[in-house]
Backbone as a printed PyTorch tensor [residue, N CA C, xyz], in Angstrom:
tensor([[[ 0.8460, -1.1750,  0.0000],
         [ 0.0000,  0.0000,  0.0000],
         [ 0.8950,  1.2430,  0.0000]],

        [[ 0.5220,  2.2090, -0.8150],
         [ 1.2450,  3.4760, -0.8620],
         [ 0.2450,  4.6140, -0.6810]],

        [[ 0.6120,  5.5590,  0.1720],
         [-0.2150,  6.7530,  0.3910],
         [ 0.7000,  7.9610,  0.4470]],

        [[ 0.1730,  9.0770,  0.0060],
         [ 0.9330, 10.3230,  0.0550],
         [ 0.2860, 11.2670,  1.0570]],

        [[ 1.0880, 11.7790,  1.9830],
         [ 0.6230, 12.7450,  2.9680],
         [ 1.0870, 14.1400,  2.5630]],

        [[ 0.2520, 15.1370,  2.8150],
         [ 0.6340, 16.5320,  2.6290],
         [ 0.7900, 17.1350,  4.0220]],

        [[ 1.9510, 17.6740,  4.3000],
         [ 2.2270, 18.2300,  5.6200],
         [ 2.5760, 19.6970,  5.4690]],

        [[ 1.8020, 20.5380,  6.1250],
         [ 2.0430, 21.9780,  6.0930],
         [ 3.0040, 22.3630,  7.2080]],

        [[ 3.9800, 23.1950,  6.8610],
         [ 4.9260, 23.6910,  7.8530],
         [ 4.6620, 25.1700,  8.0840]],

        [[ 5.2350, 25.7010,  9.1360],
         [ 5.0950, 27.1240,  9.4610],
         [ 6.4400, 27.8230,  9.3650]],

        [[ 7.3220, 27.2960,  8.5300],
         [ 8.6870, 27.7910,  8.4440],
         [ 9.6100, 26.8110,  9.1370]],

        [[10.8430, 27.2280,  9.3710],
         [11.8430, 26.3270,  9.9440],
         [11.3480, 25.7060, 11.2470]],

        [[11.6510, 24.4370, 11.3840],
         [11.3050, 23.7530, 12.6210],
         [10.8120, 22.3390, 12.3700]],

        [[10.5400, 21.6550, 13.4580],
         [10.0840, 20.2720, 13.4230],
         [ 8.5650, 20.2110, 13.5240]],

        [[ 7.9580, 19.4320, 12.6330],
         [ 6.5100, 19.2520, 12.6030],
         [ 6.2180, 17.7760, 12.8480]],

        [[ 5.5310, 17.4730, 13.9520],
         [ 5.1850, 16.0880, 14.2670],
         [ 4.0800, 15.6090, 13.3320]],

        [[ 4.2360, 14.3900, 12.8180],
         [ 3.1470, 13.7960, 12.0430],
         [ 2.9870, 12.3130, 12.3700]],

        [[ 3.3460, 11.9550, 13.5830],
         [ 3.2200, 10.5750, 14.0450],
         [ 1.7750, 10.0970, 13.9560]],

        [[ 0.8370, 10.9430, 14.3500],
         [-0.5750, 10.5660, 14.3160],
         [-1.0700, 10.2520, 12.9150]],

        [[-0.6810, 11.0690, 11.9490],
         [-1.0750, 10.8250, 10.5600],
         [-0.4860,  9.5070, 10.0610]],

        [[ 0.7640,  9.2590, 10.4140],
         [ 1.4290,  8.0400,  9.9920],
         [ 0.7880,  6.8120, 10.6550]],

        [[ 0.4740,  6.9220, 11.9310],
         [-0.1790,  5.8220, 12.6520],
         [-1.5420,  5.5070, 12.0400]],

        [[-2.2550,  6.5410, 11.5930],
         [-3.5590,  6.3340, 10.9360],
         [-3.3870,  5.5320,  9.6520]],

        [[-2.3780,  5.8700,  8.8520],
         [-2.1240,  5.1460,  7.6020],
         [-1.8340,  3.6730,  7.9030]],

        [[-1.0280,  3.4180,  8.9340],
         [-0.7060,  2.0410,  9.3090],
         [-1.9730,  1.3090,  9.7430]],

        [[-2.7960,  1.9210, 10.5800],
         [-4.0460,  1.2820, 11.0230],
         [-4.9480,  0.9620,  9.8380]],

        [[-5.1120,  1.9250,  8.9400],
         [-6.0010,  1.7430,  7.7850],
         [-5.4770,  0.6870,  6.8160]],

        [[-4.1800,  0.4460,  6.8280],
         [-3.6050, -0.5660,  5.9330],
         [-3.9430, -1.9770,  6.4010]],

        [[-4.2710, -2.1270,  7.6870],
         [-4.5490, -3.4180,  8.3130],
         [-3.3520, -4.3730,  8.2620]],

        [[-2.1610, -3.8120,  8.0590],
         [-0.9200, -4.5940,  8.0660],
         [-0.5790, -4.8920,  9.5200]],

        [[-0.4840, -6.1610,  9.8910],
         [-0.2060, -6.5440, 11.2750],
         [ 1.3000, -6.5480, 11.5710]],

        [[ 2.0870, -7.0280, 10.6430],
         [ 3.5440, -7.0900, 10.7810],
         [ 4.1370, -6.6150,  9.4650]],

        [[ 5.2280, -5.9020,  9.5370],
         [ 5.8570, -5.4510,  8.3010],
         [ 6.7000, -4.2210,  8.5230]],

        [[ 6.7260, -3.3820,  7.4980],
         [ 7.5790, -2.2080,  7.5340],
         [ 6.8370, -1.0070,  6.9530]],

        [[ 6.9920,  0.1110,  7.6340],
         [ 6.4680,  1.3860,  7.1620],
         [ 7.6740,  2.1980,  6.6970]],

        [[ 7.7320,  2.4580,  5.4050],
         [ 8.8080,  3.2640,  4.8440],
         [ 8.2380,  4.6320,  4.5000]],

        [[ 8.9380,  5.6690,  4.9160],
         [ 8.4870,  7.0410,  4.7230],
         [ 9.5690,  7.7780,  3.9430]],

        [[ 9.1540,  8.5250,  2.9040],
         [10.1060,  9.2350,  2.0530],
         [ 9.5850, 10.6410,  1.7790]],

        [[10.4260, 11.6500,  1.9740],
         [10.0370, 13.0270,  1.6880],
         [10.5220, 13.4000,  0.2880]],

        [[ 9.6510, 14.0440, -0.4780],
         [ 9.9380, 14.3500, -1.8790],
         [10.4900, 15.7710, -2.0620]],

        [[11.4230, 16.1520, -1.2110],
         [11.9800, 17.5070, -1.2540],
         [13.4590, 17.4620, -0.8940]],

        [[14.1750, 18.5400, -1.2380],
         [15.6180, 18.5800, -0.9800],
         [16.0140, 19.6470,  0.0390]],

        [[15.0250, 20.2910,  0.6530],
         [15.3460, 21.2630,  1.7080],
         [14.4640, 21.0400,  2.9340]],

        [[14.0780, 19.7900,  3.1230],
         [13.3640, 19.3480,  4.3270],
         [13.7480, 17.8890,  4.5300]],

        [[13.5930, 17.3960,  5.7400],
         [14.0090, 16.0250,  6.0190],
         [13.0850, 15.3740,  7.0410]],

        [[13.3880, 14.1260,  7.3630],
         [12.5760, 13.3330,  8.2880],
         [13.4430, 12.8380,  9.4330]],

        [[12.8310, 12.6690, 10.5970],
         [13.5650, 12.0650, 11.7020],
         [12.6140, 11.4910, 12.7330]],

        [[13.1490, 10.5440, 13.4890],
         [12.4900, 10.0170, 14.6800],
         [13.2040, 10.6800, 15.8420]],

        [[12.4220, 11.3060, 16.7290],
         [13.0450, 12.0730, 17.8030],
         [12.1260, 12.1490, 19.0120]],

        [[12.6330, 12.7080, 20.0770],
         [11.9110, 12.9560, 21.3340],
         [10.5530, 13.6010, 21.0460]],

        [[ 9.4930, 13.0260, 21.5840],
         [ 8.1540, 13.5750, 21.3470],
         [ 7.5320, 14.2090, 22.5890]],

        [[ 8.2760, 14.2990, 23.6660],
         [ 7.6960, 14.8000, 24.9130],
         [ 8.1980, 16.1970, 25.2690]],

        [[ 9.4860, 16.3750, 25.3070],
         [10.0710, 17.6370, 25.7540],
         [10.4980, 18.4660, 24.5400]],

        [[ 9.7870, 19.5470, 24.2820],
         [10.0560, 20.3940, 23.1140],
         [11.4390, 21.0270, 23.1580]],

        [[12.0580, 21.1080, 24.3210],
         [13.3860, 21.7180, 24.3900],
         [14.4190, 20.8830, 23.6250]],

        [[14.1880, 19.5720, 23.5150],
         [15.0940, 18.7210, 22.7320],
         [15.0700, 19.1680, 21.2780]],

        [[13.8760, 19.3640, 20.7360],
         [13.7430, 19.7870, 19.3450],
         [14.3320, 21.1790, 19.1480]],

        [[14.1000, 22.0660, 20.0880],
         [14.6650, 23.4200, 20.0150],
         [16.1930, 23.3520, 19.9810]],

        [[16.7720, 22.5500, 20.8530],
         [18.2320, 22.4260, 20.9050],
         [18.7860, 21.8360, 19.6110]],

        [[18.1060, 20.8520, 19.0410],
         [18.5450, 20.2860, 17.7680],
         [18.5460, 21.3460, 16.6700]],

        [[17.4900, 22.1380, 16.6180],
         [17.3980, 23.1930, 15.6070],
         [18.5170, 24.2100, 15.7770]],

        [[18.7810, 24.6230, 17.0060],
         [19.8400, 25.5880, 17.2740],
         [21.2090, 25.0270, 16.8850]],

        [[21.4390, 23.7730, 17.2160],
         [22.7140, 23.1350, 16.9070],
         [22.9290, 23.0540, 15.3950]],

        [[21.8970, 22.6210, 14.6500],
         [22.0490, 22.4940, 13.2020],
         [22.2090, 23.8570, 12.5330]],

        [[21.5210, 24.8640, 13.0380],
         [21.6880, 26.2230, 12.5010],
         [23.1160, 26.7280, 12.7110]],

        [[23.7090, 26.3770, 13.8310],
         [25.0930, 26.7870, 14.0940],
         [26.0630, 26.0160, 13.1970]],

        [[25.7710, 24.7470, 12.9690],
         [26.6190, 23.9200, 12.1250],
         [26.5590, 24.3630, 10.6550]],

        [[25.3620, 24.7610, 10.2090],
         [25.1580, 25.1490,  8.8050],
         [24.5860, 26.5700,  8.7850]],

        [[25.4420, 27.5660,  8.8340],
         [24.9630, 28.9550,  8.8790],
         [24.4700, 29.4470,  7.5130]],

        [[23.6390, 30.4630,  7.5530],
         [23.2250, 31.1410,  6.3290],
         [24.3080, 32.1370,  5.9280]],

        [[24.2460, 32.5600,  4.6840],
         [25.1430, 33.5990,  4.1560],
         [26.6180, 33.2360,  4.2310]],

        [[26.9340, 31.9730,  4.1160],
         [28.3320, 31.5600,  4.0740],
         [28.9110, 31.9900,  2.7220]],

        [[30.0780, 32.5890,  2.7250],
         [30.6760, 33.0950,  1.4860],
         [31.0530, 31.9770,  0.5090]],

        [[31.0670, 30.7300,  0.9620],
         [31.3770, 29.6060,  0.0720],
         [30.1940, 29.2110, -0.8200]],

        [[28.9710, 29.6120, -0.4560],
         [27.7900, 29.2110, -1.2230],
         [27.7460, 29.9460, -2.5580]],

        [[27.5280, 29.1890, -3.6320],
         [27.3160, 29.8010, -4.9470],
         [25.8560, 29.7010, -5.3700]],

        [[25.1070, 28.7830, -4.7890],
         [23.6800, 28.6260, -5.0800],
         [22.9070, 29.5670, -4.1440]],

        [[22.6440, 30.7940, -4.6100],
         [22.0310, 31.8080, -3.7510],
         [20.7520, 32.4420, -4.2960]],

        [[20.3200, 32.2020, -5.5460],
         [19.1660, 32.9290, -6.0890],
         [17.8450, 32.6970, -5.3420]],

        [[17.7260, 31.5730, -4.6180],
         [16.4550, 31.2590, -3.9510],
         [16.4120, 31.7320, -2.5050]],

        [[17.3760, 32.5100, -2.0830],
         [17.3520, 33.0600, -0.7310],
         [18.4390, 32.4950,  0.1470]],

        [[18.6960, 33.2130,  1.2370],
         [19.7920, 32.8500,  2.1480],
         [19.5700, 31.5120,  2.8510]],

        [[18.3210, 31.0630,  2.9420],
         [18.0440, 29.8050,  3.6440],
         [18.0550, 28.5840,  2.7280]],

        [[18.1440, 28.7950,  1.4060],
         [18.0080, 27.6650,  0.4800],
         [19.2050, 26.7200,  0.5020]],

        [[20.4070, 27.2150,  0.2620],
         [21.5770, 26.3340,  0.2660],
         [21.7800, 25.6880,  1.6310]],

        [[21.6500, 26.4220,  2.7390],
         [21.7310, 25.7450,  4.0390],
         [20.6610, 24.6490,  4.1810]],

        [[19.4740, 24.8800,  3.6090],
         [18.4210, 23.8640,  3.6450],
         [18.8450, 22.5850,  2.9480]],

        [[19.5090, 22.7250,  1.7950],
         [20.0000, 21.5490,  1.0750],
         [21.0670, 20.8180,  1.8880]],

        [[21.9730, 21.5620,  2.4890],
         [23.0320, 20.9350,  3.2910],
         [22.4330, 20.2270,  4.5020]],

        [[21.4800, 20.8670,  5.1790],
         [20.8300, 20.2450,  6.3330],
         [20.1240, 18.9570,  5.9320]],

        [[19.5280, 18.9530,  4.7490],
         [18.8600, 17.7570,  4.2450],
         [19.8590, 16.6220,  4.0500]],

        [[21.0500, 16.9480,  3.5170],
         [22.0930, 15.9430,  3.3130],
         [22.5650, 15.3670,  4.6520]],

        [[22.6190, 16.2000,  5.6740],
         [23.1240, 15.7690,  6.9770],
         [22.0990, 14.9900,  7.7930]],

        [[20.8390, 15.0570,  7.4150],
         [19.7870, 14.3610,  8.1520],
         [19.2960, 13.1840,  7.3080]],

        [[18.0040, 13.0260,  7.0920],
         [17.5140, 11.8660,  6.3400],
         [16.3150, 12.2480,  5.4800]],

        [[16.2190, 11.6090,  4.3170],
         [15.0460, 11.8090,  3.4650],
         [14.1070, 10.6140,  3.5170]],

        [[14.5170,  9.5460,  4.2020],
         [13.6280,  8.3970,  4.3600],
         [13.8340,  7.7450,  5.7170]],

        [[12.7790,  7.0820,  6.1690],
         [12.7980,  6.3500,  7.4320],
         [12.1730,  4.9810,  7.2020]],

        [[12.5970,  4.0010,  7.9620],
         [11.9860,  2.6740,  7.9520],
         [11.6170,  2.3370,  9.3950]],

        [[10.3230,  2.1480,  9.6380],
         [ 9.8370,  1.8770, 10.9890],
         [ 9.0830,  0.5470, 10.9680]],

        [[ 9.4850, -0.4200, 11.7970],
         [ 8.7700, -1.6930, 11.8360],
         [ 7.3270, -1.5150, 12.2940]],

        [[ 6.4870, -2.4080, 11.8170],
         [ 5.0900, -2.4930, 12.2600],
         [ 4.9560, -3.7940, 13.0400]],

        [[ 4.5020, -3.6800, 14.2700],
         [ 4.3020, -4.8490, 15.1240],
         [ 2.8940, -4.7640, 15.6960]],

        [[ 2.1180, -5.8110, 15.5210],
         [ 0.7560, -5.8250, 16.0470],
         [-0.1190, -4.7270, 15.4670]],

        [[ 0.1320, -4.3390, 14.2250],
         [-0.6820, -3.3180, 13.5660],
         [-0.3350, -1.8920, 13.9420]],

        [[ 0.7750, -1.6960, 14.6690],
         [ 1.1620, -0.3500, 15.1010],
         [ 2.6340, -0.0860, 14.8040]],

        [[ 2.9650,  1.1950, 14.6750],
         [ 4.3680,  1.5760, 14.5280],
         [ 5.1280,  1.1490, 15.7810]],

        [[ 6.2910,  0.5550, 15.6010],
         [ 7.0830,  0.0510, 16.7330],
         [ 7.9910,  1.1510, 17.2810]],

        [[ 7.4040,  2.2950, 17.5870],
         [ 8.1580,  3.4120, 18.1540],
         [ 8.2600,  3.2530, 19.6630]],

        [[ 9.3540,  3.7640, 20.2190],
         [ 9.4960,  3.7840, 21.6650],
         [ 8.5570,  4.8010, 22.2770]],

        [[ 8.3600,  4.7300, 23.5770],
         [ 7.3940,  5.5800, 24.2700],
         [ 7.6850,  7.0740, 24.0920]],

        [[ 8.9400,  7.4510, 23.9550],
         [ 9.3000,  8.8650, 23.8340],
         [ 9.6420,  9.2560, 22.4030]],

        [[ 9.3390,  8.3880, 21.4420],
         [ 9.6800,  8.6790, 20.0520],
         [ 8.4790,  9.1700, 19.2540]],

        [[ 8.7420, 10.1430, 18.3880],
         [ 7.7560, 10.6290, 17.4440],
         [ 8.4130, 10.7790, 16.0890]],

        [[ 7.5830, 10.8660, 15.0460],
         [ 8.0770, 11.0450, 13.6830],
         [ 7.8470, 12.5030, 13.3000]],

        [[ 8.8980, 13.1270, 12.7840],
         [ 8.8620, 14.5580, 12.4840],
         [ 9.3430, 14.8500, 11.0740]],

        [[ 8.7530, 15.8670, 10.4830],
         [ 9.2800, 16.4930,  9.2860],
         [10.0720, 17.6870,  9.7700]],

        [[11.2900, 17.8390,  9.2730],
         [12.1420, 18.9540,  9.6800],
         [12.2290, 19.9320,  8.5200]],

        [[11.5260, 21.0330,  8.6550],
         [11.5330, 22.0720,  7.6280],
         [12.7850, 22.9240,  7.7940]],

        [[13.5410, 23.0780,  6.6890],
         [14.7820, 23.8390,  6.7340],
         [14.6670, 25.2270,  6.1000]],

        [[13.5140, 25.5500,  5.5330],
         [13.3240, 26.8670,  4.9130],
         [12.5500, 27.7780,  5.8720]],

        [[12.7140, 29.1010,  5.7110],
         [12.0540, 30.0600,  6.5980],
         [10.5450, 30.1650,  6.3700]],

        [[10.1250, 30.0990,  5.1300],
         [ 8.7150, 30.3270,  4.8020],
         [ 7.9020, 29.0410,  4.9040]],

        [[ 6.6100, 29.1640,  5.2100],
         [ 5.7410, 27.9830,  5.2520],
         [ 5.7570, 27.2370,  3.9210]],

        [[ 5.6780, 25.9380,  4.0040],
         [ 5.7050, 25.0770,  2.8220],
         [ 4.6420, 24.0000,  2.9660]],

        [[ 4.2080, 23.4480,  1.8660],
         [ 3.4000, 22.2200,  1.8680],
         [ 4.3190, 21.1280,  1.3480]],

        [[ 4.6290, 20.1780,  2.2080],
         [ 5.5860, 19.1210,  1.8800],
         [ 4.8490, 17.8050,  1.6140]],

        [[ 5.3610, 17.0690,  0.6580],
         [ 4.7910, 15.7860,  0.2550],
         [ 5.6380, 14.6560,  0.8120]],

        [[ 4.9710, 13.7380,  1.5210],
         [ 5.6420, 12.5820,  2.1210],
         [ 4.9440, 11.3190,  1.6140]],

        [[ 5.7210, 10.4240,  1.0410],
         [ 5.1890,  9.1580,  0.5280],
         [ 5.3640,  8.0870,  1.6030]],

        [[ 4.3030,  7.3430,  1.8630],
         [ 4.3110,  6.2750,  2.8620],
         [ 4.0540,  4.9460,  2.1580]],

        [[ 4.9300,  3.9790,  2.3750],
         [ 4.7590,  2.6380,  1.8240],
         [ 4.6380,  1.6590,  2.9870]],

        [[ 3.5830,  0.8840,  2.9710],
         [ 3.3520, -0.1390,  3.9940],
         [ 3.4770, -1.5050,  3.3010]],

        [[ 4.3660, -2.3550,  3.8100],
         [ 4.5410, -3.6490,  3.1740],
         [ 5.1760, -4.6600,  4.0980]],

        [[ 5.3580, -5.8490,  3.5420],
         [ 5.9650, -6.9550,  4.3010],
         [ 7.4620, -6.8040,  4.3880]]])
């Protein structure tokens, strides 16, 4: 089964979509298998991360912004704005796909884990995420 999710962002930051993903898994009626998630963009990424304490997500964002600054004089790809090339680099450093086991018809996430889209651009975006449920 393949489904495409549309996830709206509000600019840079982490957007939880664990609930949407869990719904797709439930509706698939797959009891055991694998949920593969793929983002169809090059300036946003996916991750499994802390879902309880928002300060973890804030710290991750601050750390990555420090690691990949805007307006670096080495960037030649600049026509799309100061956040575009850093967005591409952040995407390379993180992940564009995830594989999460399905056990008993549910995502096999730990109690403190959630699935997030990490928006690397400043402006709100509508991001497309492809979900594949299979054996």
